[in-house]
C-alpha positions as CSV (number, residue, x, y, z in Angstrom):
1,M,-85.8,23.9,17.1
2,T,-82.6,25.9,17.7
3,T,-79.1,24.8,17.1
4,A,-76.1,25.9,19.3
5,A,-73.5,27.8,17.6
6,V,-70.2,26.0,17.5
7,T,-67.7,28.0,19.5
8,P,-64.0,28.0,18.6
9,D,-63.2,26.0,21.7
10,H,-65.7,23.3,20.6
11,R,-64.1,23.4,17.1
12,A,-60.7,23.0,18.4
13,A,-61.8,20.1,20.6
14,R,-63.4,18.3,17.7
15,E,-60.1,18.8,15.7
16,R,-57.6,18.1,18.3
17,P,-54.2,16.6,17.3
18,E,-55.2,13.4,19.1
19,D,-57.5,12.6,16.4
20,P,-55.7,10.5,13.8
21,Q,-57.6,12.3,10.9
22,H,-56.1,15.6,11.8
23,L,-52.4,14.5,12.6
24,S,-49.7,16.0,10.5
25,I,-46.1,14.9,9.9
26,A,-44.9,17.6,12.5
27,D,-47.2,15.9,15.2
28,L,-45.5,12.4,14.8
29,P,-43.0,11.4,17.4
30,P,-39.4,11.9,16.0
31,A,-37.4,8.8,15.0
32,E,-33.8,9.2,16.0
33,T,-32.5,6.4,13.9
34,H,-33.9,7.4,10.5
35,G,-30.9,9.6,9.6
36,S,-28.5,7.0,10.6
37,W,-30.3,4.3,8.7
38,A,-30.3,6.5,5.5
39,M,-26.5,7.0,6.0
40,A,-26.1,3.2,6.5
41,L,-27.9,2.5,3.2
42,A,-25.8,5.1,1.4
43,I,-22.6,3.5,2.7
44,A,-23.9,0.1,1.6
45,T,-24.1,1.2,-2.0
46,E,-20.9,2.8,-2.0
47,A,-19.3,-0.3,-0.5
48,L,-20.7,-2.3,-3.4
49,L,-19.0,0.0,-5.8
50,F,-15.6,-0.7,-4.0
51,V,-16.4,-4.4,-4.2
52,S,-16.9,-4.1,-7.9
53,L,-13.5,-2.3,-8.3
54,F,-11.7,-4.9,-6.3
55,F,-13.3,-7.7,-8.3
56,A,-12.3,-6.1,-11.5
57,Y,-8.7,-5.7,-10.1
58,F,-8.4,-9.3,-9.3
59,Y,-10.1,-10.5,-12.5
60,V,-7.9,-8.6,-14.8
61,G,-4.9,-9.7,-12.7
62,H,-5.8,-13.2,-13.2
63,R,-5.3,-12.7,-16.9
64,H,-2.0,-11.0,-16.6
65,H,1.3,-12.3,-15.3
66,P,3.0,-11.0,-13.3
67,W,0.3,-8.9,-11.5
68,P,1.3,-6.3,-10.5
69,P,4.5,-5.9,-12.6
70,H,6.0,-4.2,-9.6
71,P,4.3,-4.0,-6.2
72,P,3.9,-0.4,-5.1
73,K,5.9,1.0,-2.3
74,L,4.4,0.4,1.1
75,A,5.8,3.2,3.3
76,L,3.4,6.1,2.6
77,A,0.5,3.7,2.4
78,L,1.1,2.8,5.9
79,V,1.5,6.4,6.8
80,L,-1.8,7.1,5.3
81,L,-3.3,4.2,7.1
82,V,-2.1,5.5,10.5
83,I,-3.4,8.9,9.8
84,L,-7.0,7.4,9.1
85,L,-7.0,5.2,12.1
86,V,-6.0,8.0,14.3
87,S,-8.8,10.2,12.7
88,S,-11.4,7.4,13.5
89,G,-10.2,7.5,17.0
90,T,-10.7,11.2,17.3
91,M,-14.3,10.8,15.7
92,L,-15.1,8.2,18.2
93,G,-13.9,10.4,21.0
94,A,-16.1,13.3,19.7
95,E,-19.0,11.1,19.7
96,K,-18.4,10.0,23.4
97,L,-17.8,13.5,24.5
98,L,-21.0,14.6,22.9
99,A,-22.9,11.9,24.6
100,H,-21.7,13.2,27.9
101,G,-22.6,16.8,27.0
102,A,-19.1,18.1,26.4
103,F,-20.0,20.0,23.3
104,H,-16.8,22.2,23.1
105,K,-14.4,19.3,23.5
106,A,-16.3,17.3,21.0
107,R,-16.1,20.1,18.4
108,A,-12.4,20.3,19.0
109,L,-11.9,16.6,18.2
110,V,-14.1,17.1,15.0
111,G,-11.6,19.9,14.2
112,A,-8.6,17.5,14.8
113,T,-10.3,15.0,12.5
114,V,-10.6,17.6,9.9
115,A,-6.9,18.5,10.2
116,L,-6.0,14.8,9.9
117,A,-8.1,14.5,6.7
118,V,-6.3,17.4,5.2
119,V,-2.9,15.8,6.1
120,F,-4.1,12.5,4.5
121,L,-4.8,14.4,1.2
122,I,-1.5,16.1,1.3
123,V,0.4,12.8,1.8
124,Q,-1.8,11.1,-0.8
125,A,-0.7,13.8,-3.3
126,V,3.0,13.1,-2.3
127,E,2.4,9.4,-2.9
128,Y,0.8,10.0,-6.3
129,R,3.7,12.2,-7.4
130,N,6.1,9.4,-6.5
131,H,4.0,6.7,-8.3
132,L,3.6,8.8,-11.4
133,R,7.4,8.9,-11.9
134,E,7.2,5.1,-12.6
135,L,3.6,4.2,-13.5
136,G,0.8,6.2,-15.1
137,P,-3.0,5.6,-15.5
138,T,-2.5,4.8,-19.1
139,T,0.8,2.7,-18.8
140,N,-1.1,-0.6,-18.5
141,A,-4.1,-2.3,-17.0
142,Y,-2.6,-2.4,-13.6
143,G,-2.0,1.4,-13.6
144,S,-5.5,2.1,-14.7
145,L,-7.0,0.0,-12.0
146,F,-4.7,1.2,-9.3
147,Y,-5.4,4.9,-10.0
148,A,-9.1,4.1,-10.4
149,I,-9.4,2.4,-7.0
150,T,-7.2,4.9,-5.1
151,T,-8.6,8.0,-6.7
152,F,-12.2,6.8,-6.0
153,H,-11.1,6.4,-2.4
154,T,-9.7,9.8,-2.4
155,L,-13.0,11.3,-3.7
156,H,-14.7,9.7,-0.7
157,V,-12.2,11.2,1.6
158,V,-13.0,14.7,0.0
159,V,-16.8,14.0,0.6
160,G,-16.2,13.0,4.2
161,L,-14.0,16.1,4.8
162,L,-16.9,18.1,3.6
163,M,-19.3,16.5,5.9
164,L,-16.9,17.1,8.8
165,L,-16.6,20.6,7.9
166,F,-20.3,21.0,7.9
167,V,-20.5,19.3,11.3
168,L,-17.8,21.7,12.5
169,C,-19.9,24.7,11.4
170,V,-23.4,23.7,12.6
171,P,-24.5,25.8,15.6
172,K,-25.4,22.6,17.7
173,L,-23.7,19.4,17.4
174,K,-26.8,17.8,19.1
175,P,-29.9,19.4,17.9
176,S,-33.0,19.0,20.1
177,R,-35.1,17.5,17.3
178,S,-34.3,14.1,15.8
179,P,-33.3,12.5,13.4
180,H,-30.8,15.4,12.9
181,R,-27.6,13.9,14.3
182,P,-24.9,15.4,12.1
183,L,-22.0,14.2,14.2
184,R,-23.1,10.6,14.4
185,N,-24.0,10.3,10.7
186,A,-20.9,12.0,9.5
187,G,-18.9,9.8,11.9
188,L,-20.5,6.7,10.2
189,Y,-19.3,7.8,6.7
190,W,-15.8,8.7,8.1
191,H,-15.4,5.2,9.7
192,F,-16.4,3.7,6.4
193,V,-13.8,5.8,4.4
194,D,-11.2,4.5,7.0
195,A,-12.3,1.0,6.7
196,I,-12.1,1.0,3.0
197,W,-8.5,2.2,3.1
198,I,-7.6,-0.7,5.2
199,F,-8.8,-3.0,2.3
200,V,-7.0,-0.9,-0.3
201,V,-3.7,-1.3,1.7
202,V,-4.1,-5.0,2.2
203,L,-5.3,-5.9,-1.4
204,L,-3.1,-3.4,-3.5
205,Y,0.0,-2.9,-1.4
206,V,0.5,-5.9,1.0
207,L,-1.0,-8.9,-0.8
208,P,1.2,-8.4,-4.0
209,R,4.4,-8.7,-1.9
210,W,3.2,-12.0,-0.7
211,T,2.2,-13.4,-4.1
212,S,5.1,-12.1,-6.0
């Protein structure tokens, strides 16, 4: 009895990728939403940290009267709010342009968002300089919580800015292989940073003027 030699073609046919036993991760279909879901989960954890800070702000304030002793000035906070709202608009515009294949225009709007983020940090530094003339982080409980919340948000702005700079430098804004969608995922984080500042302005700047 003779046995036929197994040729390379037969061997390849027996080990073809369609066989589930021989599939690798690279052979699996790409999932476009995995990266966005990961970013959404990261945002959820960060949002809970802000919720904890806001809860501490009101819990401590309930035990101190008046709270705050002097409401913070609103003008620069509103300027900062406008800057971030405009930057969210530029990011949305970049995402829409990218979806229509206008890569150069999308990259330009990402650059505009980066510029607005830098302007935000500059104005934030000016606001801190003005606040520090009357209130410091160690002056009282209100000062500690005010600077803790606003500084924590500023750190998120810096992280978002680094993400935007990365997106600005990547060779392709829309890589062919998913789930790598840098513009979409960085945009999600940046919109989160903008939304948090809305809560900061309302809770720390506007609400004290109504309750004082």
